[in-house]
C-alpha positions, -999 to +999 in steps of 0.1 A: +235-004-269+235+020-240+223+008-206+205+028-180+183+023-150+150+038-139+131+030-107+098+022-124+070+009-103+084-003-070+063-014-042+077-018-007+076-055-011+089-059-046+105-036-071+105-036-109+132-014-124+136-009-161+162+007-183+150+013-218+175+020-244+162+012-279+177+029-309+144+042-322+127+053-289+133+061-253+096+057-243+085+031-218+049+021-222+033+006-191-002-007-183-017-015-149-051-028-139-057+002-117-058+039-124-040+069-110-069+088-095-051+117-079-017+134-082-020+147-046+006+127-028-014+126+004-047+114-009-043+076-010-019+054+010-017+027-017+015+011-030+009+015-068-003+051-064+028+060-043+051+043-068+037+063-097+039+096-077+075+086-067+085+095-103+078+132-096+079+137-058+106+129-033+109+126+004+136+134+029+147+098+026+144+071+000+150+034-004+178+021-026+177-009-049+179-032-019+151-012-001+175+002+025+169+038+038+192+063+021+194+101+021+172+120-005+161+156+001+178+153+035+215+147+028+221+136+065+205+134+099+213+126+135+196+122+168+213+146+193+189+133+219+165+103+218+134+124+211+150+148+187+159+141+150+178+168+132+178+168+093+202+186+072+186+195+039+201+192+005+210+226-010+205+237-046+174+215-051+145+231-071+109+221-076+098+216-112+085+252-114+119+266-103+110+273-066+139+265-043+135+236-018+139+248+018+130+240+054+097+259+049+086+232+026+094+205+051+075+222+079+046+228+055+045+192+043+047+179+079+016+199+087-002+190+055+004+153+058-012+153+093-041+174+083-077+162+079-082+145+045-047+131+044-044+093+042-009+094+055-014+110+089+005+083+107+037+092+090+045+118+117+032+116+153+004+141+158+021+156+188+055+159+171+069+194+167+086+203+134+110+232+140+128+252+114+163+258+126+175+276+095+167+274+058+184+240+055+180+225+090+148+210+105+143+194+139+115+168+146+109+168+183+090+138+196+073+131+229+088+096+230+117+078+212+109+063+177+139+044+164+121+036+131+109+071+123+127+074+089+114+040+079+080+056+077+091+083+052+100+066+020+066+075+006+061+108+025+068+132-003+077+168+002+055+195-014+062+231-024+046+254+002+046+285-021+030+265-050+004+249-027-006+283-012-008+300-046-030+273-060-054+268-030-039+234-023-029+238+013-054+212+024-049+176+013-074+161-011-095+134+006-099+100-012-136+106-010-135+140-027-161+144-054-144+173-072-107+174-080-084+199-064-056+217-082-031+193-065-050+162-076-046+173-113-012+189-113+022+182-097+052+202-086+078+179-072+116+176-072+118+142-087+134+128-119+101+131-140+075+158-145+040+150-156+033+164-191-004+154-191-027+136-168-061+123-178-075+104-148-085+069-158-071+074-193-034+081-196-006+098-177+026+109-195+058+114-175+087+133-190+123+132-178+131+163-158+165+177-172+173+197-140+170+169-115+195+174-087+207+138-088+225+123-118+200+101-136+206+064-138+184+061-168+182+073-204+144+074-206+127+104-222+092+095-212+070+069-195+034+065-208+011+049-182-023+036-194-047+019-170-063-012-187-088-027-163-099-056-185-074-085-180-078-099-215-073-065-231-042-059-210-026-092-220-035-085-256-018-051-255+014-068-242+014-096-267+008-073-296+036-050-286+013-021-278+028-018-243+062-030-229+051-040-194+018-049-177+009-056-141-006-079-131-007-108-155-039-127-147-029-160-131-049-179-157-028-162-185+007-167-171+015-198-191+000-184-223+022-153-220+053-174-212+046-194-244+042-164-266+071-153-289+068-117-278+067-116-240+075-134-207+063-133-171+082-124-140+067-139-108+080-136-073+068-133-037+055-100-023+052-088+013+016-076+009-009-096+030-044-099+016-071-101+044-108-099+052-121-075+079-154-073+098-169-041+113-166-046+150-171-010+160-207-001+153-236-012+175-255-019+143-240-029+109-245-004+081-252-030+054-271-060+069-305-073+076-297-076+113-312-046+130-304-033+165-271-052+169-239-061+152-232-098+147-194-091+142-192-078+178-196-114+189-162-133+188-181-165+180-194-150+147-159-137+138-144-172+144-172-187+124-164-165+094-127-172+098-132-210+098-156-209+069-129-196+045-108-222+028-075-205+020-060-236+004-089-237-021-083-200-028-046-207-034-052-237-057-083-226-076-083-188-076-046-180-073-033-210-093-007-217-067+006-181-067-001-173-030+012-183+004-016-188+030-009-168+061-017-171+098-007-135+105-013-101+092+024-098+081+045-118+058+070-143+074+099-123+059+089-094+081+085-113+114+110-141+122+087-157+148+059-162+122+069-199+122+055-202+157+020-195+144-004-219+127-035-208+108-067-222+124-081-250+102-109-246+078-140-261+096-174-250+083-193-274+106-178-257+136-187-224+119-224-233+118-223-244+154-207-211+164-233-191+145-261-210+162-246-205+196-243-168+189-280-166+180-278-168+142-288-204+134-302-193+100-273-169+093-277-133+082-272-110+053-243-085+048-227-065+021-190-071+013-168-043-002-141-054-026-117-036-050-116-052-084-085-036-099-059-035-071-047-070-063-041-102-082-075-118-087-091-096-060-126-098-073-123-136-078-111-140-042-141-120-030-164-142-051-148-173-035-153-159+000-190-151-008-195-188-019-178-201+012-199-180+036-230-190+018-223-226+029-227-214+066-259-194+057-242-160+056-256-144+025-232-118+011-241-091-013-208-084-031-200-048-041-168-050-062-156-016-076-124+000-090-101+011-062-109+048-067-146+041-059-138+015-033-116+038-012-140+068-017-167+046-001-149+029+027-128+060+037-158+083+035-156+113+059-176+107+091-165+071+095-154+040+077-184+029+056-181-008+054-194-039+072-173-066+055-143-060+032-112-073+015-080-053+017-043-058+013-014-042+032+023-039+029+040-023+059+058+008+046+084+003+073+089-034+065+083-038+102+054-054+122+047-023+142+032-006+112+005-033+111+000-033+148-005+004+148-021+014+115-043-016+108-050-031+142-047-002+166-078+013+183-093+042+163-099+075+180-072+072+206-070+107+222-033+101+230-025+090+194-049+103+168-030+084+141-035+050+157-058+028+136-056+051+106-063+022+083-083+001+107-115-002+086-127-030+109-127-009+141-109-037+160-099-024+195-081-040+224-063-017+248-040-044+259-030-050+223-023-012+219-001-013+250+020-041+235+022-022+202+036+009+221+062-013+238+072-027+204+079+008+191+102+017+220+120-017+226+155-015+211+164-052+218+154-073+188+148-105+208+126-088+234+109-068+206+100-100+187+085-115+219+063-084+223+051-087+187+044-123+192+023-115+223+003-089+203-004-113+175-014-141+200-039-117+215-054-106+182-058-142+171-077-150+203-100-120+194-103-133+158-097-097+150-090-101+112-089-129+087-055-130+070-057-149+037-023-150+020+007-131+006+001-128-031+028-132-058+038-105-082+032-112-118+046-088-143+043-093-181+074-079-199+082-077-236+110-100-248+127-069-262+136-064-226+166-083-213+161-093-177+183-099-147+166-112-115+181-108-081+165-123-049+170-118-012+151-127+019+126-099+015+122-088-021+127-097-057+143-070-078+141-070-115+165-051-136+162-049-174+175-033-205+154-029-236+173-042-267+180-021-297+157-028-326 
């Protein structure tokens, strides 16, 4: 039996790597609850999408099996001065169509990822200058030091300038696009796999690229990805042997899969935090019976909603114990001072009083947006929240949709179109600053247009942003942690967001796959070899 490795569907908080080496086949069959809507690597900043596109596209840097930053398309780099990063590009690399990879592609990709329509604009500061020194050297010139710049880039993938220009794909494809672009249906990366066929929502077939610049650590010939939204159908496909791996296994089916003769379940902690957000930016909510004002602008209403949600009940009933209730918008593995924070207690009686004091003794109506194919039991979590808010007379109309439709709505051009929502976030950098800046930073900051890129709630506190800026620049870990702590203390006083929990990963894997599990403080890595038949 030959043994190989393939980075299969890694998120930044957990990685699953499979090596498939059966005698009769070298095909890995994988099913996920969500679909791969677009092949444009700048359309959707979402872990599963980026993981799939990581088969075919690569960045200047990558993460190794322990999620440490390593060279990729850039073979080395240095900082000749605090605000200048110089990258030396790998020579001899070709895109899948044969075009050579050069500095022109890096400069093009840096402009494209910051362009309107991209969901990755915060990867590179808007005021940074990207300068071609020669064909294989590029400088990134910043206006202020950024010691974690490369930590942002593991899922910033480099595109072929010549290919994009030839196919009218210079502009990124927005998540809300109603018609597909060439880049959303085709790929031309430098990675270990090409895409032989792509039927959005149906099936995507990845084929091993024989001319990859790096020596493959796998012996796969193809990966067939099939989205299966229905949980029961997905589990049945695993148990029947139709697929080798599924993600996620519904929590209510974990014990049944473990007891089956054909498959087992891998569970482990993930760094993604699931949270609820409330629109605090508009003077009038888009989706509510309250006219002329916005209840969520009142801190008392936000506190009332927070205290009405019973995270322990969600953990025990909805998640079947596979979640860790959170006081913060980051996992404790990311921020060592998390232990200093306690989640405010569930208290619906106080919630009712707060609503009455705020002028809503009879509550109000509002629509909640929720994905139903992105997280573990996401729709069930939303349904639980709806029931809990009903007890304090907030009537919620739940709009649960597949993630493609969900993001197309909430990220609609012209503004974030949501009043109340569920979302999950894993910091790409594995650092608190990512959350402070992208999720909680003020939107429309003229000095930093990328701040608040994923801040659907519109939370804004300038003092908070000042602390976040200091966090980015502070090199001393102890001082930096204290700044992060101050920022989170401030946001908790504002009742800015409602963190629920860190969910657990649940992968279903055929017993034809031999597993080795390795754990550390941040991630669980699963390595496997499919047995000969």
